[in-house]
PLY file of the C-alpha trace (Angstrom):
ply
format ascii 1.0
element vertex 224
property float x
property float y
property float z
element edge 223
property int vertex1
property int vertex2
end_header
52.35 -11.73 -51.32
48.72 -11.28 -52.33
46.58 -12.86 -49.58
43.30 -12.49 -51.48
43.28 -16.00 -53.09
43.93 -17.59 -49.70
41.19 -15.54 -48.03
38.78 -16.44 -50.82
39.57 -20.15 -50.41
38.87 -19.93 -46.68
35.54 -18.20 -47.30
34.51 -20.79 -49.89
35.42 -23.64 -47.55
33.39 -22.07 -44.75
30.41 -21.58 -47.05
30.61 -25.19 -48.23
30.72 -26.42 -44.65
27.72 -24.30 -43.71
25.67 -25.71 -46.57
26.41 -29.38 -45.91
24.43 -31.77 -43.77
25.72 -32.73 -40.33
28.18 -35.61 -40.01
25.29 -37.87 -39.01
26.24 -38.34 -35.40
24.13 -35.53 -33.92
20.77 -37.21 -34.54
20.62 -40.92 -33.76
17.95 -43.53 -34.39
17.94 -45.80 -31.35
15.37 -48.37 -32.49
11.68 -49.16 -32.83
9.53 -48.02 -29.93
6.97 -50.21 -28.18
3.74 -48.48 -27.11
3.38 -47.81 -23.41
-0.32 -48.72 -23.81
-1.38 -50.94 -26.72
-5.05 -50.08 -26.25
-4.53 -46.33 -26.68
-1.31 -46.50 -28.76
0.49 -44.01 -26.54
4.27 -43.74 -26.77
6.79 -42.13 -24.45
10.11 -40.54 -25.42
12.00 -43.51 -23.92
10.94 -47.00 -22.98
10.79 -50.53 -24.28
11.95 -51.47 -27.76
10.23 -53.66 -30.33
12.76 -56.40 -30.97
13.27 -58.52 -34.06
12.22 -57.79 -37.63
9.03 -56.02 -38.58
6.20 -57.73 -40.46
4.22 -56.42 -43.41
1.33 -58.40 -44.87
0.97 -57.31 -48.50
-2.45 -58.93 -48.88
-3.89 -55.53 -47.89
-5.57 -53.59 -50.68
-2.86 -50.90 -50.56
-0.04 -52.15 -48.31
2.07 -49.56 -46.49
4.40 -49.78 -43.51
4.93 -47.34 -40.64
6.47 -47.47 -37.19
7.49 -45.33 -34.23
11.21 -44.75 -33.67
13.13 -43.56 -30.63
15.26 -40.55 -31.61
18.19 -39.06 -29.67
19.50 -35.55 -30.29
23.15 -35.48 -29.20
23.51 -31.72 -29.77
24.56 -29.70 -26.73
22.16 -27.07 -25.41
23.90 -23.78 -26.35
22.80 -22.19 -23.08
25.08 -24.55 -21.13
28.16 -23.01 -22.78
27.02 -19.50 -23.65
24.91 -17.63 -21.09
22.00 -15.95 -22.79
22.09 -18.24 -25.85
18.78 -19.41 -27.30
18.12 -22.72 -25.55
16.05 -24.28 -28.33
18.29 -23.32 -31.26
19.72 -26.87 -31.46
16.38 -28.61 -31.10
16.02 -30.86 -34.16
12.91 -30.88 -36.36
12.11 -34.05 -38.35
11.12 -33.24 -41.93
11.40 -36.42 -44.02
12.37 -40.08 -43.93
14.47 -41.46 -46.78
14.08 -45.23 -46.90
16.04 -47.58 -49.13
14.83 -51.15 -49.60
17.77 -53.59 -49.72
20.37 -50.79 -49.95
23.50 -51.76 -51.88
25.71 -50.67 -48.98
24.08 -53.25 -46.70
23.79 -56.06 -49.23
27.35 -55.56 -50.45
28.93 -55.26 -47.00
27.07 -58.02 -45.20
26.12 -60.48 -48.00
22.98 -61.73 -46.21
22.32 -65.46 -46.38
19.69 -66.66 -47.15
19.48 -64.00 -49.80
17.03 -61.13 -49.47
14.15 -60.63 -51.87
15.61 -59.58 -55.23
14.22 -56.06 -55.15
15.55 -52.57 -54.49
13.74 -49.24 -54.29
13.72 -45.92 -52.45
11.09 -43.50 -51.23
11.22 -40.21 -49.33
8.16 -39.60 -47.18
7.30 -36.49 -45.15
7.38 -36.42 -41.36
5.25 -34.35 -39.01
7.85 -31.75 -37.99
8.04 -32.82 -34.36
11.15 -31.58 -32.54
13.64 -33.35 -30.28
15.34 -31.08 -27.70
19.14 -30.84 -27.53
20.47 -33.59 -25.30
17.01 -35.18 -25.27
14.98 -38.02 -26.72
11.67 -38.37 -28.51
9.48 -41.02 -30.10
8.46 -40.19 -33.64
5.93 -41.72 -36.01
7.60 -42.53 -39.33
6.06 -43.68 -42.61
8.66 -46.07 -44.02
7.05 -47.63 -47.09
4.45 -45.86 -49.20
1.76 -47.49 -51.30
3.95 -47.44 -54.43
6.58 -49.73 -52.95
3.86 -51.68 -51.15
2.14 -52.46 -54.46
5.43 -53.60 -56.00
6.15 -55.90 -53.06
2.63 -57.30 -53.33
3.40 -58.36 -56.89
6.62 -60.11 -55.84
5.43 -62.24 -52.91
3.01 -65.06 -53.75
-0.02 -65.89 -51.60
1.09 -67.82 -48.51
4.77 -66.99 -49.05
7.18 -64.88 -46.98
10.32 -63.01 -48.04
12.82 -60.80 -46.24
14.08 -57.32 -47.03
16.22 -54.78 -45.19
15.21 -51.14 -44.83
17.88 -48.45 -44.61
16.33 -45.46 -42.85
17.76 -41.93 -42.83
15.85 -39.16 -41.08
16.30 -35.73 -42.61
15.67 -32.48 -40.80
16.94 -29.15 -39.49
17.84 -27.60 -36.19
15.75 -24.59 -35.26
18.65 -22.30 -36.15
18.51 -23.59 -39.74
21.33 -26.15 -39.89
20.61 -29.23 -42.02
21.09 -32.35 -39.90
20.46 -35.92 -41.07
20.72 -39.07 -39.02
23.07 -41.88 -39.93
21.41 -44.66 -41.91
19.76 -47.18 -39.59
18.94 -50.69 -40.77
15.99 -52.87 -39.84
14.80 -56.21 -41.14
11.29 -56.59 -42.52
9.45 -59.85 -43.23
7.08 -59.42 -46.16
4.30 -61.99 -46.21
1.16 -62.44 -48.27
-1.71 -63.41 -45.99
0.03 -64.17 -42.69
-1.89 -61.56 -40.65
-5.14 -61.22 -42.57
-6.55 -64.56 -41.44
-6.43 -63.95 -37.69
-9.79 -64.71 -36.03
-11.04 -64.56 -32.45
-13.43 -66.79 -30.53
-16.57 -64.93 -29.42
-17.16 -62.90 -27.33
-13.58 -61.71 -27.95
-13.13 -59.28 -30.82
-10.14 -58.66 -33.06
-8.22 -55.55 -32.09
-5.79 -54.20 -34.70
-2.30 -53.01 -33.93
-1.53 -49.31 -33.71
-0.96 -49.39 -37.48
-3.86 -51.53 -38.66
-4.44 -55.22 -39.31
-1.66 -55.80 -41.79
1.53 -55.04 -39.90
3.27 -55.43 -36.56
2.71 -55.34 -33.67
0.34 -58.15 -34.57
-3.45 -57.78 -34.07
-4.76 -59.49 -30.97
-8.02 -60.79 -29.51
-9.71 -58.77 -26.77
0 1
1 2
2 3
3 4
4 5
5 6
6 7
7 8
8 9
9 10
10 11
11 12
12 13
13 14
14 15
15 16
16 17
17 18
18 19
19 20
20 21
21 22
22 23
23 24
24 25
25 26
26 27
27 28
28 29
29 30
30 31
31 32
32 33
33 34
34 35
35 36
36 37
37 38
38 39
39 40
40 41
41 42
42 43
43 44
44 45
45 46
46 47
47 48
48 49
49 50
50 51
51 52
52 53
53 54
54 55
55 56
56 57
57 58
58 59
59 60
60 61
61 62
62 63
63 64
64 65
65 66
66 67
67 68
68 69
69 70
70 71
71 72
72 73
73 74
74 75
75 76
76 77
77 78
78 79
79 80
80 81
81 82
82 83
83 84
84 85
85 86
86 87
87 88
88 89
89 90
90 91
91 92
92 93
93 94
94 95
95 96
96 97
97 98
98 99
99 100
100 101
101 102
102 103
103 104
104 105
105 106
106 107
107 108
108 109
109 110
110 111
111 112
112 113
113 114
114 115
115 116
116 117
117 118
118 119
119 120
120 121
121 122
122 123
123 124
124 125
125 126
126 127
127 128
128 129
129 130
130 131
131 132
132 133
133 134
134 135
135 136
136 137
137 138
138 139
139 140
140 141
141 142
142 143
143 144
144 145
145 146
146 147
147 148
148 149
149 150
150 151
151 152
152 153
153 154
154 155
155 156
156 157
157 158
158 159
159 160
160 161
161 162
162 163
163 164
164 165
165 166
166 167
167 168
168 169
169 170
170 171
171 172
172 173
173 174
174 175
175 176
176 177
177 178
178 179
179 180
180 181
181 182
182 183
183 184
184 185
185 186
186 187
187 188
188 189
189 190
190 191
191 192
192 193
193 194
194 195
195 196
196 197
197 198
198 199
199 200
200 201
201 202
202 203
203 204
204 205
205 206
206 207
207 208
208 209
209 210
210 211
211 212
212 213
213 214
214 215
215 216
216 217
217 218
218 219
219 220
220 221
221 222
222 223
């Protein structure tokens, strides 16, 4: 019997597996990180979480939304199993964040009530290339909504009003040995308001101190 067709099928299957993204369990988004120091906006690789939905005030001239996420790399350090292996080969480098606003998978599966804002969009924004070691954690700055989506949301939420959306976040990247590895999609709620943060004022001599991301998003600005 000619074994060549079988051998070719095995090679094609192996090549297909090598070219596909990871099964989305290696890299995990744990949640939104809280700064260890709100005055200097320093973040550690582990620590407190920001709980509840985010807030974006679209009354800004060009509204955008960013946050810091805790990331866990569940890959095993190759050196623990293979003496002499390159320790950092399974370190994961963040390259881009794909964000879906009101993804159909979430809306269809969970049927949120009250209903979310009737709007859906997607953007893919670059990340800074920071790495997370195998078996380790990191905190990573992530642009979630660019000015294009921000401008569209601004046109949908009237002055003084608030609406809710859900963001589906997938982080895309590679291990240092070249394997494509994406996180599973992680969902977070976002309250979109028009004017709820812009009107904050402080009583002198206190001054208004913005959040780590400016005056128009969480964590809310505060008086100092």
